[in-house]
C-alpha positions, 0 to 999 in steps of 0.5 A: 531493476524494474519495480511495478507499481500497481495502484488497484483503483482505476483512478489514473491521477492518483496512479501518477502521483504514486508514481512520482512519489515512488521514483522521488526516492529509488536508486540510480538505475531502478525503473518505477512503472506505475499502472492501475486496472480498467476494471474495479472500483474509482477507490477503495475505501473498506472491505467490499472495495477491496474484494473487487479491486483484486481481479485487476491488480492480479491482471496488472501483476500478470501483464507485466512478468518482466518485474523484479518486484511489485507494490501494492499501492493501496493501504488496505493491501488487497490481495496481498497474498494472492499476489505473492502466490502467483509470482516468485518476485517480491511483492510488497503492500504499502501498509505493511511496509509503512508499518514495519518501517514505523516500528524500526523508528519508533516504540509506538506509531500512530495511523492517519487514514481517510475515512472511519469505514477503513480503520476496521481493515487496517486494524485487521491487518495490524493484527495480522502482521503482529504490529497491533501493539507497536500502533497507538491508534488509527485515526480517520480524518473524514476526507474520501480518497478521491477528494484529498486533491480537491482542496490541499489546504483542507486535506494538510489542515486535517492531516496535521489536526489528526497527527497533533491529536495522535502526538498529544492523546496517543503518545505517537512517536511516529505516523503512518499515512494511511492511503497512497493518496497522501503519498506526496505529503509525507515529507512536509508533514514531518518538517511541520510536525516534528516526528517521522511520517511515513509514506507506505508508496516510498517505504515500499519500494525501498523495501523492494530493491533491498529484497532484490538486492539480497537475492530474496524472492518469495516462497513457492511452498506452504500458503504461497505455492502456485495455486493448482490448476483448475477451471474457473467458470464465467467471468472469472475464466481468464483467472483459471491457474494453470498449475505451477 
């Protein structure tokens, strides 16, 4: 089985960490290919960045048609529905994966993300996925995505404080880490804080393995039907759908 994990931002160092987190949990025989686009934002922090990350995400999916499934490795799940429209292979966003896994192991879960500007996008997704009633709050630790690895001790301290506040004030029973850049911290934080701390990267690749094992693919009717053939102008001409 081959799973392509697409980091929709252009920061290669983050992609490497995401790849390590994915490879740490997959079954023997599953190949992980972690990639990022050449064009787009260096990090994704809010709706504006999301928009400009989607063309690169779709280009990476198109560049790897042999994959058995794809992971959108940004917690905002940018372009997820569009990606499911251009392939019949399973496509899982790490936000959606993390939320669903948390809902299977806890009655109430909290989310710890980077900056407050991202909270609106995450809350909108929780509503979309029908899991807003299971989430007891989204907290930001006031660290930009690209700063998460600058000072590991500060990052762990901020995340730890956020987790403890979610436990005490929100009655969180599990925590979802709200950024792909936090992926490799989940196990340590679980041990340190005494509740499940879920990394969406790991959750997404395991869900892909499950869907592929079940032989389940994306629906090709209704909203996920292939886009209709039509011309696209200018810089987006190469994305013009050919119909399916």
